[in-house]
C-alpha positions as CSV (number, residue, x, y, z in Angstrom):
1,M,182.7,261.0,162.8
2,K,182.5,263.2,166.4
3,N,179.3,262.1,167.1
4,K,180.1,258.4,166.4
5,D,182.9,258.9,168.7
6,S,180.8,261.1,171.3
7,Y,178.0,258.0,171.3
8,Y,180.4,254.9,171.8
9,R,182.0,257.3,174.6
10,I,178.2,257.7,176.1
11,L,177.9,253.9,175.7
12,N,181.1,253.0,177.4
13,L,180.3,255.2,180.1
14,T,176.7,253.8,181.1
15,A,177.6,250.1,180.4
16,E,178.0,249.5,184.2
17,S,174.4,249.2,185.9
18,G,174.7,251.8,188.7
19,W,176.6,254.6,186.6
20,I,173.5,257.2,187.4
21,N,174.5,256.8,190.9
22,R,178.0,258.1,190.0
23,P,178.1,262.3,189.6
24,E,181.4,262.1,187.8
25,V,180.1,259.8,185.0
26,V,176.7,261.4,184.9
27,Q,178.5,264.9,184.4
28,E,180.6,263.2,181.6
29,V,177.4,261.9,179.8
30,Q,175.9,265.5,180.1
31,E,178.0,267.4,178.7
32,I,179.2,264.8,176.2
33,G,175.2,265.1,175.0
34,K,175.5,268.8,174.7
35,S,178.1,268.6,172.1
36,V,176.3,266.0,170.2
37,T,173.7,267.2,167.6
38,D,170.7,264.7,166.0
39,G,171.3,266.7,162.7
40,R,167.3,267.2,162.5
41,A,165.2,270.7,162.6
42,S,163.1,271.8,165.4
43,P,159.6,271.0,164.6
44,M,157.9,274.7,165.0
45,N,155.2,275.3,167.1
46,Y,152.6,277.0,165.2
47,R,150.8,278.2,168.6
48,D,153.3,280.5,169.2
49,A,152.6,282.2,165.8
50,N,150.6,284.9,165.4
51,G,148.4,283.7,162.5
52,I,149.1,282.0,159.1
53,K,149.1,284.4,155.8
54,V,148.4,282.8,152.3
55,I,149.2,284.2,149.5
56,D,147.4,283.4,146.4
57,Q,148.7,283.9,142.4
58,E,146.8,286.5,142.1
59,S,148.5,288.6,145.6
60,N,145.5,288.2,147.4
61,V,146.3,287.9,150.9
62,R,144.3,286.3,153.4
63,E,145.5,285.9,157.2
64,Y,144.1,283.3,159.6
65,T,144.7,283.5,163.3
66,T,145.1,279.5,163.3
67,I,146.4,276.5,161.3
68,S,142.8,274.5,161.6
69,E,141.5,277.3,160.4
70,C,143.7,277.9,157.3
71,V,143.0,274.1,157.0
72,I,139.3,274.8,156.8
73,N,139.3,277.5,154.6
74,E,141.9,276.8,152.2
75,K,141.0,273.1,151.6
76,L,144.4,271.7,152.1
77,C,145.4,269.1,155.1
78,R,147.0,270.5,157.6
79,A,150.2,268.3,156.5
80,T,150.4,270.0,153.3
81,I,150.2,273.4,154.7
82,T,153.2,272.6,157.3
83,K,155.2,271.5,154.5
84,H,154.9,274.2,152.4
85,I,155.9,276.8,155.5
86,K,158.7,275.1,155.7
87,N,160.2,274.3,152.9
88,R,159.1,278.2,151.8
89,S,157.1,276.4,148.2
90,K,154.3,277.1,146.4
91,T,151.1,275.1,145.9
92,K,150.7,273.7,142.5
93,D,147.5,276.4,142.2
94,G,150.6,279.2,143.2
95,R,149.7,279.5,147.4
96,T,151.8,280.7,149.5
97,F,152.1,279.9,152.7
98,T,154.0,281.9,156.3
99,T,153.5,282.5,159.0
100,F,153.5,285.4,161.0
């Protein structure tokens, strides 16, 4: 409910044309904006990770430096791999994907 009230307050403050030229309104909108969360997790930047580690059913470990390399060698699409990394889940054949 707090987010809804904050959104309505921002709408009220920004309803007038020229509100952007009023520093006190801009500052208040910025302060309210800091307190509002959208509830989504930040997307992971896989370039910041050192690589992708794959552990299969037989506990064999394979490490890839890029997600593109992982896609090619593991023969799965990027979306599937990133979903399993994000959810910390296993594929149907028992592989586990993690970043390191």
